[in-house]
C-alpha positions in Angstrom: -2.1 15.3 5.6 -1.6 15.8 9.3 -0.2 13.4 11.8 -3.6 12.3 13.1 -4.6 11.0 9.6 -1.6 8.8 9.2 -2.0 5.0 9.7 1.6 4.7 10.9 4.1 6.4 13.2 5.8 9.0 11.0 8.5 9.5 13.6 10.0 6.1 12.7 10.5 7.1 9.0 12.5 9.6 7.0 11.3 11.6 4.0 12.7 10.5 0.6 14.4 13.1 -1.5 11.9 15.0 -3.6 12.3 14.4 -7.3 13.3 17.4 -9.4 11.3 17.7 -12.6 14.1 18.7 -15.0 16.6 16.2 -13.6 13.9 13.4 -13.9 13.1 14.3 -17.5 16.8 14.4 -18.4 17.6 11.2 -16.6 14.8 9.3 -18.2 14.7 11.0 -21.6 15.4 7.7 -23.4 12.8 5.7 -21.6 9.8 8.1 -21.3 8.7 7.9 -24.9 8.7 4.1 -24.6 6.7 4.3 -21.4 4.0 6.2 -23.3 4.0 3.5 -26.0 3.7 0.8 -23.4 0.8 2.5 -21.7 -1.0 2.9 -25.0 -0.2 -0.7 -26.0 -1.4 -1.9 -22.6 -4.6 0.1 -23.0 -5.3 -1.4 -26.5 -4.6 -4.9 -25.2 -7.0 -4.3 -22.3 -9.8 -3.1 -24.5 -9.3 -6.0 -26.9 -9.5 -8.5 -24.1 -12.7 -6.8 -22.8 -14.4 -7.3 -26.2 -14.0 -11.1 -25.7 -15.7 -11.2 -22.3 -19.4 -11.2 -21.4 -20.3 -8.3 -19.0 -21.2 -10.8 -16.3 -17.5 -11.8 -16.2 -16.2 -8.3 -15.6 -15.7 -7.2 -12.0 -15.9 -3.5 -11.1 -12.1 -2.9 -11.4 -11.4 -5.5 -14.1 -10.1 -2.9 -16.6 -7.6 -1.3 -14.1 -6.4 -4.7 -12.9 -6.0 -6.0 -16.4 -4.3 -2.8 -17.5 -1.8 -3.1 -14.7 -0.9 -6.6 -15.7 -0.5 -5.7 -19.3 1.8 -2.8 -18.4 3.9 -5.0 -16.1 4.2 -7.7 -18.8 5.3 -5.2 -21.5 7.8 -3.6 -19.1 9.2 -6.9 -18.1 9.6 -7.9 -21.7 11.5 -4.7 -22.6 13.3 -3.8 -19.4 13.8 -7.1 -17.5 16.7 -5.8 -15.5 14.9 -2.6 -14.4 11.7 -4.1 -13.1 11.6 -4.7 -9.4 9.0 -5.9 -6.8 8.6 -4.0 -3.5 7.8 -5.6 -0.2 4.1 -5.3 -0.9 4.3 -7.1 -4.2 4.0 -4.0 -6.4 6.2 -3.6 -9.4 8.2 -0.5 -10.2 10.9 0.6 -12.6 14.4 1.4 -11.2 17.3 3.0 -13.1 20.6 3.3 -11.3 18.8 3.8 -8.0 18.0 7.4 -9.0 14.3 7.0 -9.1 11.6 4.5 -8.3 8.9 4.7 -10.9 5.4 3.2 -10.2 2.8 2.9 -12.9 -0.7 3.8 -11.9 -4.2 4.8 -13.1 -4.7 8.5 -12.4 -7.9 10.2 -11.3 -9.2 13.5 -12.6 -6.9 15.4 -10.2 -3.9 13.6 -11.7 -3.4 11.6 -8.5 -2.9 7.9 -8.3 -6.2 6.1 -7.8 -6.0 4.1 -4.6 -7.8 3.5 -1.3 -5.8 5.1 1.5 -3.8 2.4 3.3 -0.6 2.4 5.4 1.2 1.3 2.3 -0.1 4.0 0.0 0.4 6.7 2.6 4.1 5.8 2.8 4.4 5.6 -0.9 2.6 8.9 -1.8 4.1 10.7 1.3 7.6 9.8 0.1 8.5 8.0 3.4 11.3 5.5 3.8 12.8 3.6 6.7 16.0 5.1 8.1 17.9 2.0 6.9 16.7 2.6 3.3 18.3 4.8 0.7 15.8 7.7 0.3 15.3 7.3 -3.4 12.6 9.6 -4.7 9.4 8.1 -6.1 7.7 9.3 -9.3 4.5 8.0 -10.9 4.0 7.3 -14.5 0.2 7.1 -15.1 -2.7 7.3 -17.5 -6.2 8.8 -17.5 -9.2 7.2 -19.1 -12.9 8.2 -19.2 -15.4 6.5 -16.9 -16.4 4.0 -19.6 -12.8 3.2 -20.5 -13.7 4.1 -24.1 -10.9 6.7 -24.4 -7.4 7.0 -23.2 -7.2 10.7 -22.2 -3.5 11.1 -21.6 -0.2 9.7 -20.2 1.9 11.6 -17.6 4.8 11.6 -15.2 3.8 13.1 -11.9 5.5 13.8 -8.6 3.3 13.9 -5.4 3.9 14.4 -1.7 0.8 13.1 0.2 -2.1 14.6 -1.8 0.0 17.6 -3.1 1.0 17.6 -6.8 4.6 18.8 -7.0 4.8 18.7 -10.8 3.4 16.9 -13.8 4.7 16.4 -17.3 3.1 14.9 -20.4 4.9 11.9 -21.7 6.3 12.4 -25.2 5.3 10.5 -28.3 7.5 8.5 -30.6 7.2 9.3 -34.3 8.3 6.8 -36.9 10.3 4.7 -34.5 10.1 0.9 -34.1 9.7 -0.1 -30.5 11.9 -2.7 -28.9 9.1 -5.1 -28.5 8.8 -5.0 -32.3 12.4 -6.2 -32.5 14.3 -3.0 -32.8 16.0 -1.0 -30.0 16.0 2.7 -30.7 17.4 5.3 -28.3 15.9 8.8 -28.3 18.4 11.5 -28.0 17.4 15.1 -27.4 19.0 18.1 -25.7 15.8 20.2 -25.9 13.5 19.1 -23.1 10.9 21.7 -24.0 10.5 20.1 -27.4 10.4 16.6 -25.9 7.9 17.2 -23.1 5.2 19.7 -22.4 6.0 20.7 -18.8 3.1 21.8 -16.8 3.7 23.4 -13.4 1.6 22.8 -10.4 0.0 26.2 -10.5 -1.6 25.5 -13.9 -3.4 22.3 -12.8 
């Protein structure tokens, strides 16, 4: 994205530190399996709510908006101290100020689905004000088919403008009770390759 396409003066901002894939996976290895479960739970809740609505009550983006609200609610229930709201009213997950994690629907190119605005350009371009700590931003997202009949996958992805820096599949939890079912279980693993299937940018 060149300067002429920006909706703001980039000279007034600094670049955030770019997130490193292995460090991110290691730092969030306890939370990432639960993020996947929350996305899957949020999707199930959204589809169940849709069953109870007549088609005439469904706006074009009803599923995505409802899904976002369900994800936020589940995250707030399980991680109330980690969920923050930015200046534009968007929620994100923060852990020890090492990463800001936003939850988004992803398009077929694994990029967050959004209309280009000044806000999204700053977010996806990893821009911060000089007075801010340049904490890197990572997106945790999901893909669905066009009809929302199938949840295709759940991923963690790093982007800079429209460039994909890296993407990782979120891991599954096997035979573990989630915290929102009343039990807090921590996942411990030293083998990141067994926890996540890491896909480099070149293979996308």
